[in-house]
VOGU-3710 file (C-alpha; in Angstrom, 3 decimals, decimal comma):
1> mqliatgssa> 67,397/31,677/158,754  69,834/31,497/155,841  70,633/34,710/153,970  72,689/35,268/150,830  74,188/38,767/150,626  75,699/39,809/147,312  76,912/43,074/145,916  79,452/44,772/143,702  80,739/46,933/146,555  83,369/44,824/148,304
11> felqnrlnep> 84,090/47,586/150,807  80,463/47,983/151,792  79,945/44,257/152,305  83,113/43,878/154,354  82,580/46,942/156,502  78,936/46,211/157,287  78,906/42,429/157,569  82,231/41,292/158,995  81,788/42,107/162,662  78,235/40,922/163,392
21> ltgrkweykl> 78,715/37,695/161,424  82,104/36,601/162,693  82,094/32,799/162,896  78,626/32,526/161,357  79,235/33,128/157,668  80,818/31,688/154,560  82,441/34,026/152,071  82,583/33,249/148,352  84,502/35,091/145,660  82,537/35,456/142,456
31> fplsfaemva> 84,916/36,189/139,594  84,111/37,030/135,982  83,088/33,985/133,983  85,742/31,308/133,744  87,177/29,164/130,979  85,711/26,094/132,704  82,232/27,614/132,846  82,357/28,598/129,188  83,569/25,129/128,211  80,552/23,709/130,037
41> nngllqekrl> 78,354/26,063/128,013  80,045/26,036/124,598  82,043/22,825/124,555  85,824/22,542/124,668  86,519/22,828/120,939  84,406/25,973/120,538  85,889/27,682/123,591  89,427/26,905/122,455  88,540/28,386/119,069  87,420/31,543/120,895
51> lphrliygyy> 90,652/31,906/122,891  92,012/34,764/120,700  88,751/36,640/121,328  88,873/35,972/125,093  92,454/37,221/125,325  91,288/40,582/124,009  87,822/41,005/125,524  87,888/38,829/128,631  85,082/37,141/130,511  82,887/39,807/132,086
61> pdvvvnhgne> 79,330/38,415/131,700  77,926/41,497/129,958  80,813/41,385/127,508  80,366/37,672/126,762  76,628/37,873/126,047  76,733/41,072/123,975  78,762/40,077/120,963  79,666/43,107/118,870  79,420/45,549/121,794  82,465/44,357/123,722
71> qkilrqlsds> 84,488/47,543/123,374  81,646/49,841/124,395  80,836/47,788/127,491  84,482/47,487/128,544  85,018/51,231/128,166  82,033/51,886/130,413  83,355/49,447/133,005  86,860/50,875/132,987  85,751/54,530/132,888  83,437/54,613/135,870
81> ylykdilqwe> 82,185/51,435/137,489  85,691/50,103/138,020  86,661/52,965/140,309  83,501/53,700/142,250  84,487/51,841/145,421  87,924/53,390/145,519  86,914/56,942/144,663  84,278/56,872/147,400  86,820/55,759/149,961  88,039/58,605/152,149
91> giqkpdklvl> 91,317/60,170/151,189  91,206/59,226/147,494  90,972/62,591/145,780  93,147/62,106/142,689  91,245/59,923/140,228  93,576/60,913/137,400  96,505/59,455/139,346  94,583/56,244/139,923  93,853/55,891/136,208  97,512/56,552/135,390
101> llqslafqtg> 98,554/53,894/137,912  96,203/51,334/136,365  97,455/52,126/132,887  101,045/51,739/134,072  100,207/48,372/135,623  98,488/47,304/132,406  101,605/48,073/130,378  103,714/46,126/132,891  101,566/42,992/132,969  103,824/39,988/133,390
111> sqvsyselgq> 106,795/42,117/134,465  108,171/42,890/137,902  106,818/46,095/139,373  108,593/48,687/141,473  106,519/50,956/143,693  109,209/53,618/143,432  109,169/53,486/139,635  105,369/53,545/139,558  105,444/56,524/141,923  107,711/58,441/139,565
121> icgldpktie> 105,413/57,687/136,632  102,248/58,668/138,497  103,599/61,525/140,595  102,866/59,743/143,881  105,060/58,517/146,716  105,661/54,732/147,047  103,486/54,420/150,165  100,525/55,929/148,317  101,168/53,580/145,391  101,104/50,626/147,784
131> kyilllektf> 97,858/51,883/149,348  96,206/52,246/145,935  97,336/48,773/144,896  95,911/47,259/148,093  92,606/48,992/147,399  92,581/47,748/143,810  93,142/44,231/145,146  90,273/44,543/147,605  87,958/45,589/144,780  89,090/42,622/142,640
141> vifrlssfsr> 90,601/44,627/139,817  94,146/43,289/140,208  96,059/40,715/142,230  99,721/40,249/143,111  102,021/37,289/142,600  105,143/37,158/144,765  108,553/35,785/143,842  109,649/32,393/145,113  112,844/32,429/147,160  114,295/29,970/149,627
151> nlrnelkfsk> 117,877/28,976/148,950  119,620/30,345/145,885  121,749/33,432/146,467  120,839/35,252/143,292  117,075/34,813/143,568  114,974/37,951/143,676  113,479/37,791/147,146  110,921/40,582/147,339  109,769/41,089/143,767  106,135/41,115/142,723
161> kiyfydngir> 104,157/40,887/139,552  100,678/42,334/139,221  97,944/40,821/137,069  94,386/41,812/136,181  91,460/39,566/136,979  90,166/40,208/133,469  92,018/40,690/130,192  89,263/42,876/128,761  89,605/45,433/131,544  93,361/45,465/131,079
171> nalisnfnqi> 93,026/46,148/127,355  90,359/48,806/127,889  92,659/50,708/130,238  95,280/51,082/127,497  92,676/51,444/124,701  94,088/48,548/122,716  91,626/46,065/121,242  93,778/44,975/118,319  93,457/41,316/117,504  96,008/38,930/118,943
181> elrndkgalw> 97,943/38,336/115,730  98,648/42,089/115,438  99,958/42,569/118,979  103,422/42,589/120,465  102,071/41,879/123,964  100,463/38,533/123,192  102,814/36,786/125,624  101,712/39,068/128,468  98,044/38,588/127,551  98,447/34,821/127,517
191> enfliserik> 100,237/34,860/130,879  97,617/37,124/132,477  94,784/34,977/131,115  96,262/31,706/132,365  97,173/32,901/135,853  93,822/34,631/136,422  91,989/31,511/135,204  94,126/29,318/137,433  93,231/31,532/140,420  89,552/31,012/139,597
201> klnykeiyan> 90,026/27,257/139,428  91,879/27,080/142,749  89,161/29,126/144,467  86,155/27,362/142,983  87,599/23,873/143,490  88,836/24,783/146,990  92,336/23,675/146,090  94,813/24,972/148,642  98,110/25,798/146,986  100,862/28,385/147,153
211> swfwrtkdqv> 101,531/30,333/143,967  104,636/32,240/142,853  106,843/33,174/139,958  110,633/32,652/140,057  113,415/34,826/138,717  117,107/35,336/139,367  119,152/38,505/139,210  120,444/37,182/135,878  116,847/37,313/134,539  116,418/33,539/134,429
221> eidyleekng> 112,701/32,987/135,033  109,916/30,475/135,484  106,465/31,936/134,809  104,464/30,175/137,499  105,089/27,815/140,407  102,504/25,976/142,443  103,165/24,077/145,656  100,709/21,505/146,984  101,494/19,044/149,744  105,179/19,892/149,600
231> qitafefkyn> 105,455/19,232/145,862  106,364/22,030/143,453  105,135/22,070/139,866  106,665/24,561/137,432  104,745/26,023/134,499  105,914/27,948/131,458  103,352/29,819/129,348  103,917/30,006/125,592  101,319/31,304/123,158  103,525/29,960/120,378
241> snkkvkinps> 103,591/26,208/120,916  106,683/25,797/118,710  109,000/27,424/121,247  111,121/24,952/123,203  111,396/25,270/126,978  113,855/23,744/129,430  113,741/24,099/133,189  116,674/25,941/134,720  119,151/23,346/136,091  119,956/25,335/139,244
251> fsetynvesl> 116,280/25,505/140,119  115,518/21,819/139,506  118,605/20,741/141,457  117,841/22,945/144,460  114,129/22,397/144,867  111,813/19,429/144,912  110,290/20,053/141,489  107,750/17,437/140,531  107,503/18,458/136,886  107,767/21,263/134,339
261> evvtpenved> 104,725/21,794/132,172  104,455/24,079/129,164  100,972/25,539/128,669  99,969/26,520/125,124  96,615/27,040/123,389  96,839/23,428/122,247  96,888/21,927/125,763  95,306/24,717/127,838  92,562/22,386/129,105  95,166/20,381/131,050
271> flldt> 95,965/23,493/133,087  92,471/24,907/133,533  90,150/21,888/133,647  89,939/18,707/135,686  91,104/16,333/132,989
//
């Protein structure tokens, strides 16, 4: 007999199904809608035209199909549904601290995070911050990207960035639905969108790759690195396609970098689709 078990409660599914089905199950991650899926539905030109809208409101299905009600739906998601798994988990008795942590992470999208600094902001110790972040990962609200480090002395070796699986949720948490041309965080929104969409692509296409960002102590940075079959590809994300980008010489000389690609709204399909 073949059964398909679905549910919004990741904890409940894992706790009840893991043991009795060990070795006899396949697990699938079902993300919010993806750029590729919407291109298949709307066509590439239309979906690229909608990119400014997607950067603000994201890809949750209810948001996509209810045009005009995006803000109301996202506020409902971020106010209650988003936290239900975590707040029901034993030991989580400070929902206000959890909300403050999420807001802090939203403001730091695309930047390195420090558990100690987050603890000072939220009034929690670093170990509790780490526990909350792990729980938020397990409920598919956020995910972490680690720093790449192998040889260079001044590389940051243990840094992490944290991204949201959905831009709309991120914007709802900080109550900012201003349009993209009016925002000073458009670079962070573009970076979050591209990395979350890339994660969807890698999962759905069953592409096995390592993912990182790279930064030195001198603040020289590459937004995103991907390693497949021993080859490293570097990506820079620029919402403004007029900005020029050059790969850092020390990085290209030290590592086996296959190429540097700059991803803008004009060529986003090269990064997110099989073209």
